[in-house]
DOKOL-981280 format. One record per residue: chain; residue number from 0; x, y negated, z negated of N, C-alpha, C in turn; residue in one letter. Coordinates in Angstrom, 1 decimal. Layout:
! residues N
r kette:A nr:NUM nu:X nv:Y nw:Z cau:X cav:Y caw:Z cu:X cv:Y cw:Z rest:A
...
END
This chain:
! residues 110
r kette:A nr:0 nu:-30.8 nv:76.7 nw:15.9 cau:-31.5 cav:77.6 caw:16.0 cu:-32.9 cv:78.2 cw:15.1 rest:M
r kette:A nr:1 nu:-33.9 nv:78.5 nw:14.7 cau:-34.5 cav:78.8 caw:13.7 cu:-34.2 cv:80.1 cw:13.6 rest:P
r kette:A nr:2 nu:-34.3 nv:80.3 nw:12.0 cau:-33.6 cav:82.2 caw:12.0 cu:-34.7 cv:82.7 cw:11.7 rest:I
r kette:A nr:3 nu:-36.1 nv:82.1 nw:11.1 cau:-37.2 cav:82.9 caw:10.3 cu:-37.9 cv:82.8 cw:11.5 rest:I
r kette:A nr:4 nu:-38.6 nv:84.2 nw:11.4 cau:-39.5 cav:84.5 caw:12.5 cu:-40.6 cv:84.0 cw:13.1 rest:K
r kette:A nr:5 nu:-41.1 nv:83.5 nw:12.0 cau:-42.5 cav:82.6 caw:12.1 cu:-41.9 cv:80.9 cw:13.1 rest:S
r kette:A nr:6 nu:-40.5 nv:80.8 nw:12.6 cau:-40.0 cav:79.3 caw:13.2 cu:-40.0 cv:79.6 cw:14.7 rest:A
r kette:A nr:7 nu:-39.6 nv:80.9 nw:14.9 cau:-39.2 cav:81.2 caw:16.4 cu:-40.1 cv:80.9 cw:16.6 rest:K
r kette:A nr:8 nu:-41.3 nv:81.4 nw:16.7 cau:-42.7 cav:81.8 caw:17.6 cu:-43.1 cv:79.8 cw:17.1 rest:K
r kette:A nr:9 nu:-43.4 nv:79.7 nw:16.3 cau:-43.4 cav:78.0 caw:16.8 cu:-42.6 cv:77.0 cw:17.1 rest:A
r kette:A nr:10 nu:-41.5 nv:77.4 nw:17.3 cau:-40.6 cav:76.8 caw:18.6 cu:-41.0 cv:77.4 cw:19.9 rest:A
r kette:A nr:11 nu:-41.3 nv:78.6 nw:19.8 cau:-41.8 cav:79.0 caw:21.8 cu:-43.2 cv:78.4 cw:21.7 rest:R
r kette:A nr:12 nu:-43.9 nv:78.1 nw:21.1 cau:-45.3 cav:77.7 caw:21.1 cu:-45.0 cv:76.2 cw:21.6 rest:Q
r kette:A nr:13 nu:-44.4 nv:75.7 nw:20.6 cau:-43.7 cav:74.2 caw:21.1 cu:-43.8 cv:73.8 cw:22.3 rest:A
r kette:A nr:14 nu:-43.0 nv:74.7 nw:22.9 cau:-42.3 cav:74.8 caw:24.5 cu:-43.5 cv:74.8 cw:25.1 rest:V
r kette:A nr:15 nu:-44.0 nv:76.3 nw:25.6 cau:-45.5 cav:75.7 caw:25.5 cu:-46.6 cv:74.9 cw:26.0 rest:K
r kette:A nr:16 nu:-46.9 nv:74.3 nw:24.8 cau:-47.8 cav:73.4 caw:24.4 cu:-46.9 cv:72.1 cw:25.3 rest:R
r kette:A nr:17 nu:-46.0 nv:71.2 nw:25.4 cau:-45.1 cav:70.1 caw:25.6 cu:-45.5 cv:70.3 cw:27.4 rest:T
r kette:A nr:18 nu:-45.2 nv:71.7 nw:27.7 cau:-45.6 cav:71.8 caw:29.4 cu:-46.9 cv:72.0 cw:30.1 rest:E
r kette:A nr:19 nu:-47.7 nv:72.3 nw:28.5 cau:-49.5 cav:72.2 caw:29.1 cu:-49.5 cv:70.6 cw:29.0 rest:H
r kette:A nr:20 nu:-48.8 nv:69.9 nw:28.2 cau:-49.5 cav:68.4 caw:27.6 cu:-48.1 cv:67.7 cw:29.1 rest:N
r kette:A nr:21 nu:-47.3 nv:68.0 nw:29.7 cau:-46.7 cav:67.2 caw:30.4 cu:-47.7 cv:67.2 cw:31.6 rest:V
r kette:A nr:22 nu:-48.2 nv:68.8 nw:32.2 cau:-49.1 cav:68.6 caw:33.5 cu:-50.5 cv:68.2 cw:33.0 rest:E
r kette:A nr:23 nu:-51.1 nv:68.2 nw:31.9 cau:-52.5 cav:66.8 caw:31.9 cu:-51.9 cv:65.8 cw:32.0 rest:I
r kette:A nr:24 nu:-51.0 nv:64.7 nw:31.9 cau:-50.4 cav:63.4 caw:31.9 cu:-50.0 cv:63.2 cw:33.7 rest:K
r kette:A nr:25 nu:-49.7 nv:64.5 nw:33.9 cau:-49.2 cav:64.1 caw:35.3 cu:-50.6 cv:64.4 cw:36.4 rest:K
r kette:A nr:26 nu:-51.5 nv:64.6 nw:35.9 cau:-52.4 cav:64.8 caw:36.1 cu:-53.3 cv:64.0 cw:36.3 rest:S
r kette:A nr:27 nu:-53.3 nv:62.9 nw:35.2 cau:-53.9 cav:62.0 caw:35.2 cu:-53.2 cv:61.2 cw:35.9 rest:I
r kette:A nr:28 nu:-51.7 nv:60.6 nw:36.0 cau:-51.4 cav:59.7 caw:36.7 cu:-51.4 cv:60.4 cw:38.1 rest:K
r kette:A nr:29 nu:-51.7 nv:61.3 nw:38.9 cau:-52.2 cav:61.7 caw:39.9 cu:-53.4 cv:60.6 cw:40.7 rest:A
r kette:A nr:30 nu:-53.9 nv:61.1 nw:39.1 cau:-55.8 cav:60.7 caw:40.3 cu:-55.9 cv:58.9 cw:39.7 rest:A
r kette:A nr:31 nu:-55.1 nv:58.7 nw:39.3 cau:-54.8 cav:56.8 caw:39.0 cu:-54.5 cv:56.4 cw:40.2 rest:L
r kette:A nr:32 nu:-53.5 nv:57.0 nw:40.7 cau:-52.4 cav:56.9 caw:41.9 cu:-53.3 cv:57.1 cw:43.2 rest:K
r kette:A nr:33 nu:-54.3 nv:57.9 nw:43.0 cau:-55.2 cav:57.8 caw:44.1 cu:-56.3 cv:57.0 cw:43.7 rest:A
r kette:A nr:34 nu:-56.4 nv:56.7 nw:42.7 cau:-57.7 cav:55.6 caw:42.4 cu:-56.6 cv:54.5 cw:43.3 rest:F
r kette:A nr:35 nu:-56.2 nv:53.9 nw:42.7 cau:-55.4 cav:52.6 caw:43.3 cu:-55.2 cv:52.3 cw:44.8 rest:R
r kette:A nr:36 nu:-54.7 nv:54.1 nw:45.2 cau:-54.0 cav:53.5 caw:46.7 cu:-55.8 cv:53.5 cw:47.5 rest:D
r kette:A nr:37 nu:-57.0 nv:54.8 nw:46.5 cau:-58.3 cav:54.4 caw:47.5 cu:-59.4 cv:54.3 cw:46.3 rest:N
r kette:A nr:38 nu:-59.5 nv:52.9 nw:46.4 cau:-60.7 cav:52.8 caw:45.0 cu:-62.2 cv:53.8 cw:45.8 rest:P
r kette:A nr:39 nu:-62.7 nv:54.8 nw:45.3 cau:-63.5 cav:55.2 caw:45.5 cu:-64.8 cv:55.6 cw:44.7 rest:T
r kette:A nr:40 nu:-65.8 nv:55.9 nw:44.6 cau:-66.5 cav:56.4 caw:43.9 cu:-66.0 cv:57.6 cw:43.1 rest:S
r kette:A nr:41 nu:-65.4 nv:58.7 nw:43.7 cau:-65.1 cav:59.7 caw:43.9 cu:-63.6 cv:59.6 cw:42.9 rest:Q
r kette:A nr:42 nu:-63.0 nv:59.1 nw:43.1 cau:-62.1 cav:58.8 caw:42.7 cu:-62.0 cv:58.4 cw:40.9 rest:N
r kette:A nr:43 nu:-63.0 nv:57.3 nw:40.9 cau:-63.0 cav:56.7 caw:39.9 cu:-63.1 cv:58.2 cw:38.7 rest:L
r kette:A nr:44 nu:-64.2 nv:59.1 nw:39.3 cau:-64.8 cav:59.6 caw:38.5 cu:-63.9 cv:60.8 cw:38.4 rest:A
r kette:A nr:45 nu:-62.8 nv:61.4 nw:39.1 cau:-61.6 cav:61.9 caw:38.8 cu:-60.8 cv:61.4 cw:38.0 rest:K
r kette:A nr:46 nu:-60.9 nv:60.1 nw:37.7 cau:-59.6 cav:59.5 caw:36.5 cu:-60.5 cv:59.6 cw:35.8 rest:V
r kette:A nr:47 nu:-61.9 nv:59.5 nw:35.5 cau:-62.3 cav:59.4 caw:34.3 cu:-62.3 cv:60.3 cw:33.7 rest:Q
r kette:A nr:48 nu:-62.7 nv:61.5 nw:34.5 cau:-62.2 cav:63.2 caw:34.1 cu:-61.4 cv:63.3 cw:33.4 rest:S
r kette:A nr:49 nu:-60.1 nv:63.1 nw:34.0 cau:-58.6 cav:63.7 caw:33.4 cu:-58.9 cv:62.8 cw:32.1 rest:E
r kette:A nr:50 nu:-59.2 nv:62.0 nw:32.0 cau:-58.8 cav:61.1 caw:30.8 cu:-60.1 cv:61.5 cw:29.9 rest:Y
r kette:A nr:51 nu:-61.0 nv:62.1 nw:29.7 cau:-62.0 cav:62.3 caw:29.1 cu:-61.4 cv:64.5 cw:28.5 rest:D
r kette:A nr:52 nu:-60.5 nv:65.3 nw:29.9 cau:-60.4 cav:66.4 caw:29.2 cu:-58.8 cv:65.9 cw:28.8 rest:K
r kette:A nr:53 nu:-58.1 nv:65.0 nw:28.4 cau:-57.1 cav:64.8 caw:27.9 cu:-57.6 cv:64.5 cw:26.4 rest:A
r kette:A nr:54 nu:-58.7 nv:63.6 nw:26.3 cau:-59.2 cav:63.3 caw:24.8 cu:-60.3 cv:65.0 cw:24.1 rest:V
r kette:A nr:55 nu:-60.3 nv:65.5 nw:24.7 cau:-60.9 cav:66.5 caw:24.4 cu:-59.4 cv:67.7 cw:24.0 rest:K
r kette:A nr:56 nu:-58.3 nv:67.3 nw:24.5 cau:-57.5 cav:68.2 caw:24.1 cu:-56.5 cv:67.6 cw:23.2 rest:K
r kette:A nr:57 nu:-57.1 nv:66.5 nw:22.6 cau:-56.3 cav:65.5 caw:21.3 cu:-55.1 cv:64.7 cw:22.3 rest:D
r kette:A nr:58 nu:-54.5 nv:65.0 nw:23.6 cau:-53.6 cav:64.1 caw:24.3 cu:-53.5 cv:63.0 cw:23.8 rest:L
r kette:A nr:59 nu:-54.7 nv:62.0 nw:24.0 cau:-54.6 cav:60.6 caw:23.9 cu:-55.8 cv:60.3 cw:23.0 rest:I
r kette:A nr:60 nu:-56.5 nv:59.3 nw:22.2 cau:-57.0 cav:59.0 caw:21.5 cu:-58.2 cv:58.8 cw:22.5 rest:K
r kette:A nr:61 nu:-59.4 nv:59.0 nw:21.6 cau:-60.5 cav:58.0 caw:22.0 cu:-60.7 cv:56.7 cw:22.4 rest:K
r kette:A nr:62 nu:-60.1 nv:55.9 nw:21.6 cau:-60.1 cav:54.4 caw:21.9 cu:-59.5 cv:54.2 cw:23.2 rest:N
r kette:A nr:63 nu:-58.6 nv:55.1 nw:23.4 cau:-57.4 cav:54.6 caw:24.3 cu:-57.8 cv:55.5 cw:25.5 rest:T
r kette:A nr:64 nu:-58.3 nv:56.1 nw:26.0 cau:-58.7 cav:56.2 caw:26.7 cu:-60.0 cv:55.2 cw:27.3 rest:A
r kette:A nr:65 nu:-61.0 nv:55.4 nw:26.5 cau:-62.0 cav:54.0 caw:26.8 cu:-61.3 cv:53.2 cw:27.2 rest:S
r kette:A nr:66 nu:-60.4 nv:52.5 nw:26.9 cau:-59.4 cav:51.5 caw:27.2 cu:-59.7 cv:51.3 cw:28.4 rest:R
r kette:A nr:67 nu:-59.0 nv:52.4 nw:29.0 cau:-58.1 cav:52.5 caw:30.3 cu:-59.1 cv:52.9 cw:31.3 rest:R
r kette:A nr:68 nu:-60.7 nv:53.0 nw:31.1 cau:-61.2 cav:53.8 caw:31.9 cu:-62.2 cv:52.7 cw:31.3 rest:K
r kette:A nr:69 nu:-61.9 nv:51.5 nw:31.1 cau:-62.4 cav:49.8 caw:31.4 cu:-62.2 cv:49.3 cw:32.2 rest:A
r kette:A nr:70 nu:-60.8 nv:49.5 nw:31.7 cau:-59.8 cav:48.8 caw:33.0 cu:-60.1 cv:49.3 cw:34.3 rest:K
r kette:A nr:71 nu:-60.1 nv:50.5 nw:34.6 cau:-60.4 cav:51.0 caw:35.7 cu:-61.8 cv:50.4 cw:36.6 rest:L
r kette:A nr:72 nu:-62.7 nv:50.1 nw:35.3 cau:-63.9 cav:49.6 caw:36.1 cu:-63.5 cv:48.7 cw:36.5 rest:Y
r kette:A nr:73 nu:-63.2 nv:47.6 nw:35.4 cau:-62.6 cav:46.4 caw:36.2 cu:-62.3 cv:46.3 cw:37.5 rest:A
r kette:A nr:74 nu:-60.9 nv:47.3 nw:37.9 cau:-60.4 cav:47.1 caw:39.3 cu:-61.4 cv:48.0 cw:40.2 rest:M
r kette:A nr:75 nu:-62.0 nv:48.5 nw:39.4 cau:-63.3 cav:48.8 caw:41.1 cu:-63.9 cv:47.7 cw:41.2 rest:A
r kette:A nr:76 nu:-64.5 nv:47.0 nw:39.8 cau:-65.5 cav:45.8 caw:40.5 cu:-64.4 cv:44.8 cw:41.3 rest:K
r kette:A nr:77 nu:-63.3 nv:44.8 nw:41.3 cau:-62.6 cav:43.3 caw:42.3 cu:-62.2 cv:44.3 cw:43.2 rest:E
r kette:A nr:78 nu:-62.6 nv:45.6 nw:43.4 cau:-62.5 cav:46.1 caw:44.4 cu:-63.4 cv:46.3 cw:45.3 rest:A
r kette:A nr:79 nu:-64.8 nv:45.6 nw:45.0 cau:-65.5 cav:45.7 caw:45.7 cu:-66.5 cv:46.8 cw:45.5 rest:G
r kette:A nr:80 nu:-66.4 nv:47.5 nw:44.9 cau:-66.8 cav:49.0 caw:44.8 cu:-68.1 cv:49.0 cw:44.1 rest:L
r kette:A nr:81 nu:-69.5 nv:49.7 nw:44.5 cau:-70.4 cav:49.4 caw:43.9 cu:-70.5 cv:50.6 cw:42.9 rest:K
r kette:A nr:82 nu:-70.7 nv:50.0 nw:41.3 cau:-70.9 cav:51.5 caw:40.5 cu:-72.4 cv:51.5 cw:40.7 rest:L
r kette:A nr:83 nu:-73.0 nv:52.7 nw:40.3 cau:-74.1 cav:53.4 caw:40.5 cu:-74.5 cv:54.1 cw:39.3 rest:E
r kette:A nr:84 nu:-75.2 nv:53.8 nw:38.3 cau:-76.0 cav:54.1 caw:37.1 cu:-76.1 cv:56.1 cw:37.4 rest:K
r kette:A nr:85 nu:-75.3 nv:56.9 nw:36.7 cau:-75.9 cav:57.9 caw:37.0 cu:-77.4 cv:59.1 cw:36.2 rest:V
r kette:A nr:86 nu:-78.4 nv:59.0 nw:36.8 cau:-79.0 cav:59.8 caw:36.3 cu:-78.7 cv:61.0 cw:35.0 rest:A
r kette:A nr:87 nu:-79.5 nv:60.8 nw:34.1 cau:-79.1 cav:61.8 caw:33.0 cu:-79.0 cv:63.2 cw:33.9 rest:A
r kette:A nr:88 nu:-78.8 nv:64.1 nw:32.9 cau:-78.7 cav:65.7 caw:33.6 cu:-80.1 cv:66.3 cw:33.4 rest:K
r kette:A nr:89 nu:-81.0 nv:66.8 nw:34.2 cau:-82.2 cav:67.2 caw:33.7 cu:-82.1 cv:68.7 cw:32.9 rest:K
r kette:A nr:90 nu:-82.0 nv:69.0 nw:31.5 cau:-82.4 cav:70.0 caw:31.1 cu:-83.3 cv:71.1 cw:32.0 rest:V
r kette:A nr:91 nu:-83.0 nv:72.1 nw:31.7 cau:-83.9 cav:73.7 caw:32.5 cu:-83.6 cv:74.9 cw:31.5 rest:T
r kette:A nr:92 nu:-84.8 nv:74.9 nw:31.2 cau:-84.8 cav:76.1 caw:30.0 cu:-84.8 cv:77.5 cw:30.3 rest:T
r kette:A nr:93 nu:-84.4 nv:78.3 nw:29.6 cau:-83.9 cav:80.0 caw:30.4 cu:-85.3 cv:80.5 cw:30.4 rest:T
r kette:A nr:94 nu:-85.3 nv:81.8 nw:30.6 cau:-86.3 cav:82.8 caw:30.4 cu:-86.9 cv:82.9 cw:29.3 rest:K
r kette:A nr:95 nu:-85.8 nv:83.1 nw:28.1 cau:-85.5 cav:83.3 caw:26.6 cu:-85.8 cv:82.1 cw:26.0 rest:K
r kette:A nr:96 nu:-85.7 nv:80.8 nw:26.3 cau:-86.2 cav:79.7 caw:25.8 cu:-87.7 cv:79.9 cw:26.5 rest:A
r kette:A nr:97 nu:-88.1 nv:79.9 nw:27.4 cau:-89.6 cav:79.6 caw:27.9 cu:-90.3 cv:80.6 cw:26.9 rest:A
r kette:A nr:98 nu:-89.5 nv:81.8 nw:26.9 cau:-90.5 cav:82.2 caw:25.6 cu:-90.6 cv:82.7 cw:24.4 rest:A
r kette:A nr:99 nu:-89.7 nv:82.2 nw:24.0 cau:-89.5 cav:81.4 caw:22.5 cu:-90.9 cv:80.6 cw:22.5 rest:K
r kette:A nr:100 nu:-91.0 nv:80.0 nw:23.5 cau:-91.9 cav:78.5 caw:23.2 cu:-93.6 cv:78.9 cw:23.1 rest:K
r kette:A nr:101 nu:-93.5 nv:79.7 nw:24.1 cau:-94.3 cav:80.6 caw:24.1 cu:-95.6 cv:81.6 cw:23.0 rest:T
r kette:A nr:102 nu:-94.0 nv:82.4 nw:22.2 cau:-94.4 cav:83.1 caw:21.1 cu:-95.0 cv:82.1 cw:20.4 rest:Q
r kette:A nr:103 nu:-94.1 nv:80.9 nw:20.2 cau:-94.7 cav:80.1 caw:19.1 cu:-95.7 cv:79.1 cw:19.2 rest:S
r kette:A nr:104 nu:-96.3 nv:78.9 nw:20.4 cau:-97.4 cav:78.6 caw:20.8 cu:-98.3 cv:79.5 cw:20.2 rest:K
r kette:A nr:105 nu:-98.0 nv:81.1 nw:20.4 cau:-99.4 cav:81.7 caw:20.5 cu:-99.2 cv:81.8 cw:18.9 rest:A
r kette:A nr:106 nu:-98.5 nv:82.0 nw:17.5 cau:-98.6 cav:81.9 caw:16.6 cu:-99.1 cv:80.8 cw:15.8 rest:K
r kette:A nr:107 nu:-99.0 nv:79.3 nw:17.0 cau:-99.7 cav:77.5 caw:15.8 cu:-101.2 cv:78.0 cw:16.3 rest:A
r kette:A nr:108 nu:-101.7 nv:78.5 nw:17.6 cau:-103.0 cav:79.0 caw:18.3 cu:-103.8 cv:79.9 cw:17.1 rest:E
r kette:A nr:109 nu:-103.2 nv:81.4 nw:16.3 cau:-103.9 cav:82.4 caw:15.5 cu:-103.6 cv:81.8 cw:14.2 rest:A
END
């Protein structure tokens, strides 16, 4: 057991992090199982989202997630699932951004 105060805290943090990482891995496995049982575009998106979250939290490497997602696409294609391209999200401007644009245009004209 750790004796130093900072070592005790580090041990507590390690336990919490381990529990959190196990939860994320379980959610990935659950989503993957749901996709294998019922290959739909919604289930595919859910698994991809879980992989992306894991990469964001540094739980798995980026290339590992990419490789696994590629395998999911192959499984989806084999199951006859039609993959549609998702349109890019439209960027909307806020009132502040719109006000800044109008101010900059007014300054440019003056």
